[in-house]
C-alpha positions in Angstrom: -23.6 -11.0 -4.0 -21.3 -13.7 -5.0 -18.8 -11.1 -6.3 -18.6 -9.3 -2.9 -18.0 -12.9 -1.3 -15.3 -13.7 -3.7 -13.8 -10.3 -3.1 -13.9 -10.8 0.7 -12.2 -14.3 0.3 -9.4 -12.9 -1.8 -8.7 -10.0 0.6 -8.8 -12.3 3.5 -6.3 -14.8 1.6 -4.0 -11.9 0.6 -3.9 -10.5 4.3 -3.3 -14.0 5.7 -0.3 -14.5 3.1 1.1 -10.8 4.2 1.0 -11.6 7.7 2.6 -15.2 7.3 5.3 -13.3 5.1 5.8 -10.9 8.0 6.1 -13.5 10.8 8.5 -15.6 8.7 10.7 -12.4 8.2 10.4 -11.9 12.0 11.7 -15.5 12.7 14.5 -15.1 9.9 15.3 -11.7 11.6 15.7 -13.3 15.1 17.7 -16.3 14.0 19.9 -14.1 11.6 20.6 -11.8 14.3 21.6 -14.6 16.7 23.8 -16.0 14.1 25.5 -12.6 13.5 26.1 -12.2 17.2 27.5 -15.5 17.6 29.6 -15.1 14.6 31.0 -11.8 16.1 31.9 -13.6 19.3 33.6 -16.3 17.9 35.4 -14.5 15.0 36.2 -11.7 17.5 38.0 -9.6 14.7 39.8 -6.7 16.4 39.8 -4.4 13.3 36.1 -4.3 13.0 34.3 -4.0 16.0 30.5 -4.2 16.6 29.9 -4.8 12.7 27.1 -7.1 13.4 25.2 -4.2 15.2 25.1 -2.2 11.9 23.8 -5.3 10.0 21.0 -6.0 12.6 20.1 -2.3 13.0 19.6 -2.0 9.1 17.7 -5.4 9.1 15.5 -4.1 12.0 14.7 -1.0 10.2 13.6 -3.1 7.1 11.6 -5.2 9.3 9.8 -2.3 10.8 9.1 -0.9 7.4 7.5 -4.4 6.4 5.5 -4.2 9.7 4.2 -0.9 9.0 3.1 -1.9 5.4 1.2 -5.0 6.5 -0.4 -3.7 9.8 -0.7 0.0 9.1 -0.8 0.8 5.5 -2.5 -2.2 4.0 -5.0 -2.4 6.8 -6.5 0.9 6.1 -6.0 1.2 2.4 -7.8 -1.9 1.5 -10.4 -2.7 -1.2 -13.1 -0.7 0.6 -10.9 2.4 0.7 -9.8 1.9 -2.9 -13.4 1.5 -4.0 -14.5 4.7 -2.0 -11.5 6.8 -3.6 -12.5 5.5 -7.0 -16.2 6.5 -6.4 -15.0 9.8 -5.3 -13.1 10.4 -8.3 -15.8 9.4 -10.6 -18.2 11.7 -8.9 -15.8 14.7 -9.3 -15.3 13.9 -13.0 -19.2 13.7 -13.5 -19.5 16.9 -11.7 -16.9 18.8 -13.9 -18.6 17.1 -17.1 -22.0 18.3 -15.9 -20.6 21.7 -15.3 -19.0 22.0 -18.8 -22.2 20.7 -20.3 -24.1 23.3 -18.7 -21.7 25.8 -20.0 -22.0 24.5 -23.4 -25.6 24.7 -23.2 -25.8 28.2 -21.9 -23.2 29.5 -24.5 -25.1 28.3 -27.5 -26.4 31.1 -29.7 -30.0 30.8 -30.2 -30.4 30.0 -33.8 -33.1 31.7 -35.7 -33.9 31.1 -39.2 -33.2 34.2 -41.3 -33.8 34.2 -44.9 -31.0 35.2 -47.0 
């Protein structure tokens, strides 16, 4: 029982750490986007137009990937999912071993003691 409580605590701690990093990433994204926008307005380079939009778009795409990882992928593929998958694979392996053992048992020739 204590092991399960410890696993639940570790899982909760890891999830909180993931969410904290995601929120920090969001704040840095918003502030960085604002700095890029203001930098574009103040620099006003005529040769490169809307350069900040490309950077913000790529950064937004990376943030969305981070969001999907934290709130979708890791939410459904947690410890219990992992444990279920391991149990399923172990059961499949055991079934195959049992089938092979049954085949070996059926293929064994019956030995009779014949005098030479």
